[in-house]
N, C-alpha and C positions, 0 to 999 in steps of 0.2 A: 540464417543465424551467425552468418561472418560479420554483420553488421553490430551486434550486441555487443563486443569487446570494445568496439569503436563509440557509441552512446554511453559504456561503462566509463570508459577515460573520460569522454566529454562533462560526464559527472562530477567525476572525481577533481577534473581543472576547473571546475564550474564556471564552463564559456558557455552561456545562454547562445549564442550564434552556431555553436559548435553541435549543441547539443539538439536543435528546431532541424539544422541540416541533416543531421544522423538521424530524427525521426524520421525526416520525411523522407528519407532515402529508403528507410525501412517499412512505411507505410507504401511507398511508391513500388518496391520488389512484391511485396505482399499482394497488392493489387494486381500485379502483372502477373503474379503465379495463378492468382484463383481466377482471372479471366484469359486464362491461356487455351485457347481452342484446343478440342478433343478431334484428333485424328482417327477415323476409323479404320484400323492397319487388317484388322478381321476381314473386311468385307471385300478387301481389295483381290478377287479371288476369279474373276471372270463370268461369274455365275449373277443369274439374275436371281434381283431379291424384291421382297414387299418392303415397300418402305412407309410411313408416314411422318408427316410433316405440317409445318404451319407456315405460309410464304410471307418472308420478310420485304422483298419488295419483288416488284412486277414491272417488267416493260415490254412492252410490243413495239415489231419492228421488221416492217414489208412482211407482213403476215406471220410472223415467228413470235415467240415469247422468249424472255430471259427472264429467270427467278433465281433469287438464292433463297433459300427453304433450312429450315431448321427442322432437323429432323429428329422424333423422340421414339420411335417404333419403328423396329428390324424385324422382319419376317413375324410379324404378329407378335412381339416381346418386347417391352419396353426397356428405352438403350439410354446411355449418355447421350446428352444432346449434341450434335455436332450440325455445321453448316456445311451445304453443297450448293456449287454453282449450276443452274440445271438450263438445259436449253430443248425448247420444246416447239417442232415444227411444224405450228397449226396456231392458231388464235381462237381454238374450239376446243374442250370445253371453255367457254368463260370463265376465267378466275381473275382474283384481284389481291392486292394486299390483306394479308391475316387471313386468305383462304386456307383452309385445314385438307393436305392432299393424300392419296392412299394411291400409290402405283407400283408398278414392276420394271425395273431396269437396274442397269450392271455401274456401277459407279467405280471410278479410278481415282487415283491421287492427284493431286492440282500441283502440273508441272510448268516449269518456265520453258517457253518454246519464242526463242527472238532468231532472226536470220539475220538483220539489217544491225551494223553499227548504231548506237545510241537508241534503240527499239523501244518504245513504251511496252512493257510485261506488264500486260494484264494481270497474272495469277498475282504481282505484289499486291497489287489494288485490293484483289480478293482475300489475301492472306491477312492483310491488315482489319479486314471485316469479318475475318475470324471464319474464312471459309477454307476448308480444308482441302475439300472432294470436288470432283466435277460429275456431270452425268448428262446423258443424251433419251430423254424423256419421250417415248412414243407414245401420244395423246392418246392412242386407244386402250391404252393401259392404266388410263388415270380411271378407278372403280368409282372412287367415293369422292367428290368435293363439295365443302360447306364452309360459310363463313365462319370464323370465332365468334362467339359471343363475347358480349362487353363494351361498356362505356369505350374505354381507349381502342379497341380494333376497330371499332365502328367510326371512330373519331379519323382513324388512319384511311380508313375507306373514303371517307368524305372526299379525301383528296382527290379524287377520280371523279367522283358526283360534281366537283367543282370544274375539273377539267372539260367534261362534257356540257358543260354548262356555260362555261365560257366558248368553248367550240358553237356553240349553236346562238350564242348571244350576237348583236347586228356589227359587230366589230369584223375587219375583214382579216386573211387568216394570218397575216404577219402578225400584227397586233394581237391577235388571240394567243400566238405561239408566245410573243413577250409577254402577256399578262399569264397566262400559264405558267411559265419560268419564274415571276415574279411572286406570285404568289400562291402557288402548290410546289415548285423547286422540281417540276418536271421540265427539264431542257431536250427533250427529246424531240421536240417540233422543231427547234429552233434549226435555218438552214445552217448547215458547216462555213457557208460564204458569209454569213451573217453574224457569225464565232470570230472568224478571223476578222471581221472589219472591224467589231468593237474591242477586240484585244489588242490590233495593231495602233490604236490610238488612245487606248488605257481605260477603255471602258466596260473592260470584261467582266467587271464585278456586277454590272448592272444587269448580266444575265443570269446571275447564282443569286443565293439567295445568302443575305449578308445582315451584318448591324444596320445597315443604310433601309433595308426594306423594313424590318423589325421594327424601325425608329418609324417609318409613316405610318407605318399600321396602326403601333400603340399611339400616334398623335392620334390617328382619325378617333381610335374606340377612347381616347383621352378626350375628343368634342361631344363624345356619345354621352359620357360621363359629367357633363358640365351639368344637368339639372341636379345632380347630386353635390356639386361644387356649388351650386346656387342656395341650395337648402342645407348648406353646413353641414355636408356628409363627406367631405375631402377624404377619410380614411378610406371608407366604404370605395369612394369611387378608384383611389389607387389599387385598393385589394380585389376589384373587379377587373380593372386592367393590367395586372401582374395575372390572374388566372386568364384571359384572353389572351397574355403571350404566350404562357404554356401550355393553353391547348392550339395556338398557331405552332408552335415548335413542336409538337406531338403531331399533328396532323401532315406539318411538310416530312416528318421522318428525323427528328431530332438530328440535325447537321450542327457538327461543330463549330459553325461562324453564328447559326442561328442560336444555337444552345449559348454559346458565349454571352452573346446580346440579352437576351432572357435573363440570363444569371445576373448580370450587371443590371438591368434595367430592375429586376427583382431585391436587389442587396443595396441599390438607389432609393429605391420608395419604399424599402423596410427603414433607412437610416432617417427617412424624411418624415415617415410615420409615429419613429422613436424621438425625435427633435434632435438627432445628431447630425455631425457635419460630416457631410460623404468624403471619402478619399478614393479618387481614383484608381492610384496605381493599387490600394491594397485591394479596392474591388475587382479591380481585373486577376489582379494573384488569386483571388479564392474562385473568380469562374473557374481558373485555370486548374485549381486543385480539384475543386468540385466535378469539373469534366473529366480530366485524367482519372480520377478516384474511381468512377463509373465505368468508362470507357478510356484504358489505359492506350489502345491501338489509335486513340484520334491522335496521338503526340506526333506520327507517322503521316498523317494525311495532311497534302497541300492546302486545304479550306483551313486546319486548324492553324499551321505555320503561320501563312500569308495576314489572316484574321488580325491572332493575337499580335503581329508583328504590325500591322497596321496601325491599331489601336494603341499597342504601347508607346510606339513613333507620335502619333497625335498628340497623345497627354504628355510628353516628354519636349516635342520640340514646337507643337503649334502656338501656345503661347508666347514664349521669344519672337517667332516670327511673325505674329500680328503686330500690326502697325498703331500705338498708343494714342497718336493724335491724326487727327483730318475731318474729315467729313465723315458723318455716319454711313453715309452712302460707300465711299472708299476704303473706310476700316471695315464694311463687312463685305466688300471685293476680295480687301486683302486679307479678310479671316478666311474665304474660301479657298485664298492663293495659300494662306499658310496649311490649312488644315489638308490639302494635295498634297502639297511638296511636303510635308511632314509623312505621311502616306507612304510616300514614294520612298523617301529616304529608308523608311523601316523594310519596305518591300522591293522595291527596283530590282536589285543586284541577285537576290532571290528567285522571284519572277522572272528574272531574265534569264537565270540561269536553267529554271524548269520549261521555258516555254522558248526560248532563242530570240526574243524581239522585245527591244527597251522601245517603250510606247516615248517617243519625242515628243508628242503633242499633250498629253496626258494633263497639262495645266489649262488650256484654252478648253479642250473637250470637257472636263469636269466640272470648271465654272459654269459653261453653257448648260450642261446637262442637269446639274443641281436645280437650277431653274424651272427642268421640263419634268424629270423624274417625277415628284412629288404629286402634280397634278394628273400627270400620267397613269401614275396608280390607283389616283383617289376617282378619276373617272373609269377606271377599269371596274373597282370597286362597286360605284353607283351601278354600272352596267348589269353588273353579275347580278346586286339585288333585285334590281327591276325585272330584270332575265325570271329571278326565280319568283317573284308575285307575278308575274303572268303580265307585267305592266310594259307599256312603253319604252323602250330604251334606245332610240336612236339618238335621240340630244346628246349624253354622256358617250357614246358612242363613235358620231361624228367627232367628238372632242379628243377620244381618246386615239382615234383612226389619224388626227391632224398633227398631235402632238408626237406618236411615233413615229410618223412617217417626217417630222422635222428632225426628230431624234437620230433618226436611221440616217437622214439626209446629209447632217451635220459630220456623223460618223464617217461616214463614204467617203466626203469632200475632205477630211482631213486626212482620211487612209490614203488618197492620191498623191499626196505631199511627200516629201523623202522621208524614210524610215531609218533607224539605227538598226541592223539586223547586225546582231553578235553571234559570232561562229562557234566562239568557245571560251569558257569562262573557268581558270584552272581554280581548285579548291583554295589555295594559297590566297588567290585573290578574295574569297567571299569570306574566309577568316581576317585577314587584315582589315577588309573593310568594317566589318561588325565589331572589330576591335577598337577601331575609332573611333565606329559610333559610338559606341559605350563611355568611350572616356570624354566625348562632347557631349553626353549626357549627363556623367559627374560631372563635369564641369557648370551644366546648366542648375545642377541638383545643388552643389556643393560648393559652387562659385570659386572655386580655388584653382590658379593660374597652373598648379604642376599637371592638371589633367589636358589643358590645352597644348603643354608643352610634350606631355607624353605623346599626344595623340599626334603631334607633327611628326616627332621621332619614328613613332612605328609607322606612318603614311610613307614617308623617306625610306625608311627600310624597305617597306611593303613594295615601293617602286624600285628600286634597286632589284629587288628579289625578282621581281616580277619581269624585268628587262634578260635576266640570264636564264629564265624558264622557256624552253623551247615549244615552239608552238607545232600542234598535232598538221601534218603533211597528210590529205587525203590525196587519195588514187584520180587521174582524172578521169578515167571509165570504171564503172561498177556496173554487173551484172548479177542481179538476186532473182532465184525460184525460192518463194517464200513455203515454208512448210505448215507456219500457220494459217494460211490464206483458207477461206473456205472455199475456193475452187482454184482451178489452174491459173496460175500467174507469173506473168516474168516481167521483171523490173528492169528496166536499162537506165542508169545516170550517165550522162555527157555533161561534165561541169556541174553549171548550176542549173542542168536541164533534167528533168525526169519523165520518162513516160512508161506504160503498163500496156499490155499484153495480154487476153486473158479468151475462155473459153466459152467462159459462161454466158448465161442466156440473156440477151438485150436488155430485160428490166433488171437485172439485177448488177446491171455497172454503175449505175448510181450509187447505190448499196454500199457496191465494193469499192467504190473510189472515197465515201465517206468514211469508211472503217480503213480505208490505206493511209489517207492522210490523219486521220486519227493516232494511227500506232506508229506512224513515223514521223509524227511532227517532229520531232525533237532532230532526227537525221536529217530531216528537210530545212529545218533553223538553219544546223551548223553548216550546212553546203550550201545556203542561199537559194534553197529551193520553194519557189511560189506554190506549185500546186502539181499533182500528178495524173494529167490525162489519161484515160485508161482506153485503150481500142479493141472493138470486139475479134478474135481472128476464126474465120468462119473455115470449116473443112480441116485440109492439111494444108498448114501454111508455113514459110520460110523465113526467119528475120534473121538478121548480121548483128553481131556485134565485134565490131573491127575487121578481125580478118577469121573469126569464128561463125560459124552458120549453127543455126538450130531449128530443127523440124519441130512443128508444133503438131501433133496428132488432135485434131477437137471431134466435132461432131461433124459426120461426111455421110450423107447419102447412098455415096456409092464409093468403090476402091478408088480412091486417085494417088497416082504414084510422080512425083516428081524429077525432073532429069538430074536435078544436083544432090549429088552424094552429101549429108549434112555430116557435120562433126558430132553432132548430139540430136538425140533424137526422144523427144517427151512427150510420153504417153499421158493423155489427161482421163480424168473420170469421165468425159463425155464421149470419148473416141469407142464406136460401136463394132468396129470392125474386128481381123483374125492378126493382133498385134505380131504374131509370128510370121506369118504371112508379108506382113509391111515391111518389118527387120529386115527379113530376106531378100526384099526389093531393091530396097534402099542401102542397104548396107550403112550402117550409121557406123560412126568409129566408138562412140559411147550411147548408150541406152539409159534414160531418166524414168522412172516413174512417178507422176506426181502425188502430192499429197490427199488431194480427194478420190483417188480411186479407191473403192470399198474394198474391203481388209480380203474378205473372200476371195476377189477378183485379183487383187495385187499379189496375193499367195499363188495362186495358179499361174500367173503370169510368170513369176521368179522360177516355179517348179519347171514349166516349161520351157522357160531360158536359160536354166541350169541344163536341163539333158539337152540341149541343142547347143550347148559350148557357148553359150552368149552370158557375157559378164553385164549385169544390171545393176545398176543402184535404185533403190525406193527413197524417196524424199519424207515419208511419213514422220520420222523422228527427227530430224536437221535438212536446213534447206541447202542451197547447191549457189554456189559463188565464184565469181572469174573479178579479178580487176587487172586492171592495166594501167 
């Protein structure tokens, strides 16, 4: 309501720009309020509830499932829809996107759990998807599961059918994982080292669905529509191409970057069918308005921000940077160069702030990749079609394997070269950078030299300001025992080296390392850490952090007592022995109970320790940290 007086004043002043801005703010606020997620406060009571809902997204990893479920029924009564993030510790029963589940579980509010500085808070990304609660679902409690009927739900389930078809095709596993990511949007099968390599050289956008992939797929669809163009049914060909683009967007989950490209493509083809002159900046603005109108929370996603920044920067800066004279081949290479540099101008500093690495070799990497990616995806699509048809697909599979191995080899080779790892970008630098970039864009659009002078003065002021801003000073050594880890883990950092110790099963170490390097990626980037090797500590083990000693009580077949008296005793969820007897034997200065200890056992230990006069701290709610 507060915006209404502003609109009224704008009308009285007859300012069309102010009226449009005020109306836009009003529509945005209305859309945001209408799409505000529902929080089920009445269900946060630690009781089992019978819930029913539809799976919006589902992923399998290491024998378990993770799902976002839209709940519409609580205790056999329809309720206001809300979303929960659910963990299912099994892959049975077999479920998929758009399946309806009915199960019994307790739900709890979505809370932030971070133990390390700059740690990625997974709950933030969930909240941006409208998730307001979390739950642990016992697979035995799932009473009914069935797919939702309808064309669109069936189209969503097609993504997993394509994933299985690619996995069964003649391409090798690494090529298959890449094709699954680029054709269906499912990146779970791509190894962490591959993601790191592609990100380091500026090719991370090839592993995520974006406008580039939509353009390639649209080109393939356009070739299929060539007979309609030949018989002078060009508008029919455009309509069918637009329909194919939207089907692809729905199938891949309507990610912001794909929806942006599809909206822009649809508007572009609409202007061509209406014989109008397309205006790319207006088209991009319309795509942003349409996308945010239906999904306001997309504004806070990195995919939305980087996608629109890249396209906007290309539309503004690519043409002035493209050479106007010379050999056609050199002009084509110059155009690739201009597009790559323009996209990096718009996204480079923001991407670096998010991920901590600036890709020095983005220009050669992207120029080479631009000649490989299109035939690679086309080869994968042909392989997929032949596999579906039951025909031999070995020839396009060989082609796809060769092209992906070439792309991977180029990325790996460039990643071995020196990289620029930026440990800290102050918010002031980001604001100044985009202010200067906006002024340069205004110079290109209006051709008024005042914008060049303004950009130069702003840049000089920004440099002077950044000189006096102190850089953060990190401790030389840090030890963490995270509370958000799925199993007991101790992390020790010494300078730019970090290592982990865990009591988990050997088969779970690799997934734990993958999860840790993803969750702590910003922490690692700011401190120059490349990886986190994790070692398993069997039985009862001692580790040292400077002059401090930690005894980790893991899984032991018999009671083992070490002669050294530890400063801290960490009781893990795998410890099978008598905790009170162990404490009396080793006499630690402090006792810590790891977060993976079952709640009933944790409460039992705390009561026993309290009765014995032993002070103990549970790490269930918050982690443990020492620095020096």
